[in-house]
N, C-alpha and C positions, 0 to 999 in steps of 0.2 A: 871229370877231365877227359880229354880225348886220348885215345890210344896212341895216335900219331904224335901228339905233343909230348906224351909221356916217353915214347920211344926216343924221340929226338933229345929230350932232356936227359934221359938215361945214357944216351950215347955221349953226351957232353960231360957226363959224370955228375950231373946235377939232377936230383929227384924232385921234379915239380909236379905236385898232385893237383895244382890249381890252374892247369893250362886250359884255355878255352877250347 
């Protein structure tokens, strides 16, 4: 997963470890 995608997901309160 990308750090950027993870950061955005975490900011939304959703932990997505499968972000491209």
